[in-house]
N, C-alpha and C positions, 0 to 999 in steps of 0.2 A: 503493499498498499504505498502511493506516495505521502510524503510526511506535509505536504499542506495538506493533505486532505485529511491528516491524524484528528482535527479535531470534527470532523463530519462526521467520524465513525466511532469513535471515541464512546464507550459506555461506561457508565456509574451503577456501581449493582444499588440495589433498593430492596426493602425489604416490602413484601405484597400481604396484605391481608388473607388470612385462611376464612375461606368464604360457605366452605362447606357448596357451592354450585356444582353440578354435574358435569358441566363445559365452561371451560374457559375462555376467554379472551383481553386478559389482564394483563399484558405485556407491554413496559415500557423500556423507550429508549430516550435519554438524556443526552440533546442536542448543545454543545457545550458552545460558549460566546463564540463568535467566528474574529480573528484578528481584522480591523478596516483595511490591510493591505495585504489579500491574502493570495498567494501567485502560483504559480502551475497548478493550480487544480485539476488539469486535466492531461497531466502527464502520466496515462494511463495508456496502456496497449488498445487499439481500436477492434473489433471483434468485426468476424464479416458481416457480409452485405446480408440481409435476409432473405430467404429463400422464399420463393409462394409455395403455399400448401394447398390443399387438394377442396372438396364440397360440404355440407351444410346436413346437420342431423338435431334433434331435436334433445331436449334432456337435462340435466342440473347442467348449466352453461350455456344450452339453444344454441342458437347461431344465426348467420343471416343480414341481410340488411347494410347501412352504412353510407358514405357519403361517395358524391360524386367524385371522378377525375378531374384533374384542371392540367394546364400545359406549364408541371413541373418537373424536372429533371430526377431519375431517382437519387436519392441519399445518399450519403455513407451512415452506415450503422452506427449508432446511439451506445457511447461509453458508457458505465454504471454513473458517473457521477453525474450527468445529465439527467436522471430522473427529477431533479430539481429547476430543470430549465422548464420554460413553457410546451406545452404541446404546436407543433408545425404542422396543421393541417391543409393538407391539397383538396379544393373543393371543386363543384361544377365551377363556380363562379371568379373563382379565384384562390388565392391561398391566404389561410385565416392563420392566426398566431395567437396563443393564447386563450383564454374562455369565450363563449360560444354564447358571444354575449353584443352583437354587432345591430343597432337598433338601425331600424329606416329615418331615413331624412324627413321624412313627409310626418315624425312621432314627435320631431325635435323643434326647439325655434333658435331662429337665428340669433349668435351673442358675440358680433364682432368677428375679427380678425385677429391674430397673434403672428406675425413676421410671415405674412405669406399665407395662413393657414387658417381657412373658415370654421369657427370656434360655432358651435349648437350644444345648448343642453335641452335636458325636459323629464318631464317622468312620467316612466311606460309601466301597466300593469302587466309584469313578467315573469311572476314569483309565484311560489303557492302561496296557499291562505294555510291561516297557523289550523284550522280544521283538519286540512289536508296533512299538516305535515304532523299533526299529531295520530292521527288515525294510522301513520303507515307504524311511525314510534311506538305504538301503542301494538300493533299486531303482527310486528315483524321485528323488532330491536330489542324487547321485554323480555326477560327470563326472568323463574322463579326458581327459588334455593330448594333445594330438597329439604332443609333443616327449618324453610320459614316462607311456606305455600303462600302463607296470605300476603303476603308484600312482593311488590313487582321490581326489577333489578334493569341491570341495564351493565354491561361488560365491553369497557373501550379501554384503548390504547390511552395509558395517561401522558406517556410523550411520543417518540415520533418512530413509528415502525419501521423496522430495518426486514426487507426484503432479501433472501441469499438464494440464487441459483442454483440447485443441484447440478454436481461436477458432471453428472451423470447425463445432463442435458444436454443436446445438440446446442453448438456456439449459435448456429442460426436461428435460433427460437429467443437469444437474448434481446434483440434489438425488439422484439414484440414486447416483452416482460417491460423493458422502461418506457416504451413509447405510451403503455396504457396506464401504468404509474401516474406518467408526464397527466394521463387525462382523467385520472382522481385527484391529483392533488389540485385540479383546481376548485375543487368542492371543499378544500380542507383547511382549517386554519395554517397562516405563513408557520409558525411550531410544531405542527402537528402533521406536516407533508413528508410520506413514504418517501425513506431513500433506497437505493438500492447498491447490499455492497458490491465488492468487488472482488469481495473471495467468496469462494465458491460453496455451497453444500455440500457436508457428506451425504450419505445416504443414510437414514435410519433407518434402524434394524429392525424396527416393528415386534418387537418383544413386550414383553409386560414394564421394559424400562425403556420403550421409547419415546415417550411424553420429557423426560428427560434427558433426552438428546439433543434438544432445540433447544437452543436457550431463550431466556425471556426476554420477550419482545423485539422475539424475529416469525421472520414468514419465510420458512421453507418453501421453496417453488420446484415441482419437478415437470419434465414437459418431455414424454418418451409416452412408447407402448403399455399396454394396461398387465402387460406380464410384471412390469416393474412395480405394481403401485402394492400396498398392502395387502396381505393373504383375502382379509374378511372383504375386501372390496373388491375382488375381483370377478365376482358373479351375482349380481347381471352384468353385463356389460354397459358402464357408463361413459360419459364424456368425461366430467370431472370430480372434482368432492374437494372437499374440506372437513379436516382432520381439527378435533382442538385436544390441547392437554389438560393436566390436571392445572391450579392456580399456579405453580409456581414453572412451567413450560412455555414451549412455543406452541406455534400451529403449524400445520404441515398442508400445501395445497398441490395437487397433481393433476395430470391435465392428460385423457389418451389420444396420442397421435393420431393411432389408428382411428378414432371417429370424429377428426377434426376434418372438415370440410374446403376452407377455403381460410384467407388473411381477416377476413370482416369476422368470420367464428371463433377464431383463436382471440381475436381481441376482446370479444363478448364473454366470453369462457372466462379470459382471466380475468373483468373486472366485475363480472358474476361473483367467481369467486373471491376475489378481494373484496366486494360487498361483505358479504359474512364473514369473512374476517375482523372487517371494522365494528361490525356489531350491528347487520340487518341481515338476522340469523335466517327467519323465516322467508318462503319465498312468496311472491307475491304475485296473485294472479291477473292474468291478462283482460278480464272484465273487470277488475278495480283500478288498477292504474298503469301505465306502459311505461316501465322501468325494466334498470339493469337487470331484477332482480327476478324478473318474470321468469317462467319456463316455458316450454315449446315457443320458443322464438324461429319457429321456420316461415309463420306468417306476418310477424312483428315486424317495422321498420325500426331500422338502429341508429340514431343520428351519427350523424360525421363523429362528434365528440365523445358517444359511448353513450354519455351521462342523457337519462333525461331531465328533465329539471324538480319532479320530485325526487330523484336521488339527490341531485343536487345539494336541493332545501335541507334533505332528511338529514345527511350526511356532516352538513355545517351545523346543523341545530344540536344535533348528538354531539360534536368535539366542540363548541363555543358556550351552550348553553348548559348541558348534562352530567359531562363532564367531573368529576370530581377527585379528589385524592384517591392514589393507586388506582384509578381507572374503574373502584366499583360505586356504582350509583344509583340510592334508591329512586325508582320512579316519581316523577310528582311533575304530572303534567304543567302546572302551575312555572315551573321554571323553564318554560320556553318565555316567558317574559312578554315584551313587547315585539311584537313581529309584523311586518309588513308585504304585502304581493309586488309594493310596487318598488320598483328601483329608478336608482335619480342618475343618471346619463351625462357625460360629458364625450364629445364627439370632434375631431378633428379631420378636415381634408384638404389635402396638396394634390392638387392634380387627379391622378387614379390612388392613391394610397389616401385611405382611411385608418384611424385609431383611434384611440382612448379608453375608457374604463366606465363601470357602475358600481355602483353603491346599493347594497343593501342589508339591512341587519348586520352589518358590521362584514358581510363578504364582498371582497373587491377584487372584479375580474377586470384585469387590464386585457388590451385585447389590438390586433392589427392587422389590417387587410390589403390586399395590392393584385394584380395580375401578376399571374407565375411565368415568368422568364422562359425560354425551352433549353435554354444553356445552363449552364454553371456557370459563375464569376471566376474570369479568368483574362490576362492581356499585361501589357509590360506598363510601366513605369505605378503611380497612385492615382486613388482617384478619391474624389470625397464627396458628401452629401450633407445637406444641413435640412434641416428642420424644426417640428416644432415637438413637446411632450404633454401629455393631459393625463391626469388621475385622480389620486386620493392619498392624505394621508392613510395613517391607520388608524387614526380619528374621525374619518372620513371627511376629512377637512378639501376640497378641492385644490387640487396641486398644477400648478404649468409651469413650463421652460422652454429653453432652447436646447437643440442635439444637434452636434457634431460629429461626424463617421469619418475617418481618412483610413483608406486600405492601401496597404502595398500590394501593387496584383500579380508579381511573382510570388513572395513571399505567402500570400495571402493571408497578410496579419495586421491590425492596426488597431487603432485606439477610439473609441466613443469619450463623449463629452457630453452633460448635462447642465449646464447653466443657467444663472438667472432663475432658480428653481425659489419661486414664490408660490403662497396660499393664501386660501381665502375662507371662510365659512363652512360649517358642514353644511353639505349638500347644496353650496351655493353657485350661482355661476359665475366663474372666474371674469373678474373686471379687464381692463385694458394692461395691456404690461406697465408692470413698476407700480400698478395699485394694490398690489398682495403685500403682505409680511414677507419676508425674507425664511423659507425656508432652511433652518439647521443652518450651514454653514455657504448655504447658495448653490453650491455645486458636487456632482457626483462622476469619478471617472474611470474608466477600463481599459484594460489590454483586451482585443479579441483575437478572436483566430478564425477565417472561413474554412467549411467545410461545405461541400458540392454551393448550394447557393443559399443556407445560411452560415450564419451568426453568433458566438456565444461569446462568454466573458472567459479568460484566462488569468487575471489579477485584476489588481484595485480596488475600490472600495468595498464592502460587503454586499452582499444581494447576487441576483443572479439577471444577465442579460440575454434574451434569445432575440434574435432579427432573422430578417430574409432581404434576399433583394426583389424588388418586382420591374415588371415590364421586359417588354421583348429586349430590350439592351440593357434593362440593369441599370435603368432611369430611375427607379425610385427604390428605397429601402425603407421598412420599418420594424417594429417589433415591439418587445415589454421590457421593463426591467421591475423585478421585484424585493422588497426587504421587508423586514419587521416591521419597517416605520415607513414602509409607503410601497403603492403600485402603482405605474401608468404605464400605458401604451405611446409610443412614438412613430413618429411618420417624416418623411423627409426626401429632399429630390437631388439630383446631381447636377 
């Protein structure tokens, strides 16, 4: 493991309550504070590019659906540390980075211009109601203790869950695991996001001691034929399964490659099983809600971002409103507190590039969108792009600033700077440039590396930067920057 990632993957022992639960998901990982100048975070060996899979079967894990294609060349396989970066999704109308929250301009009001970018803002009813969120949690997340059947409990990860991919899983599936984790992370608070360890997991023995074989706070993921599954899970044939240990163990997810049918099926299966691991313990009937937790997905459409709105809101509620110390919570619906199904959106537009963020119930989801190029970035010399940033602080205060990106086209590395950062009130429309209060010291800076047509941070300030180049000749760029104290989308032109 590279030294620059040690803080990201370090663990701290913690006692867990003994609870008498028949099944447990109380496993925690403590993310240590990252230094403000954390370099060489991605000095890890790249894994092989994902190979295509085959067709479609129902069962636990379901399958089918997914987003349409776009003019966007195949990208290199992701590395484990990039699980904390935002997803990059090729859709039928372009490439989207970050959350699935791009609002229509028709639903927003013009709010002037910032440095050549047209700014819009407004409120959109695009979330789930408190009644529906509580209904899903009560029916599909609540468990009962064997020694206390009169009460209802939730078992959740207190810290950051750690995914470790089993050493017998072929390398070609690693990219898929990371991409699915990125999509799941769009629903989770910044300090509860799943990480993928570069250290591969050994195969559990599945004897009586197997629950103690997986460390606390860890999710082992095995993707291989069913012959390698636990003995008691080999019949009847299943697509996937999730096995929970005792209160002092981890979770094991296995996926049957013999039953997989295509890439979309693989992604849905992984997201479905991770949903179980994160606390959505029971399946959801399609007649009740369209959800990643549905069974029988053959005839159910799956969004490009995998998660339906009910999945996003339920997971966010669990990990912001109901989580208590040691990951054990006596369920009380009143803990949901104030909840709204209306989001406040900020959107910026520069030529064909759009970007922004949404704020609802404390969940900040940044995004950027633009037309995908047909080739990856390359050339001689250097190139620069400039534009704007729009987003929110961790307290949902509106945030804006300038962005400048410079790339050495031969080395495919460079620097991105966010300057003149200022903020206004909670869910407020930004005023003219210079009218807000300076955010922190007013700037952020990162070194970046280009892989294919995307770029991510390799050092600099705390946080993750995920971007892509847009347009036939890479005329535009956009992306998101996410930290514990702010999240924003950005975009610009060459």
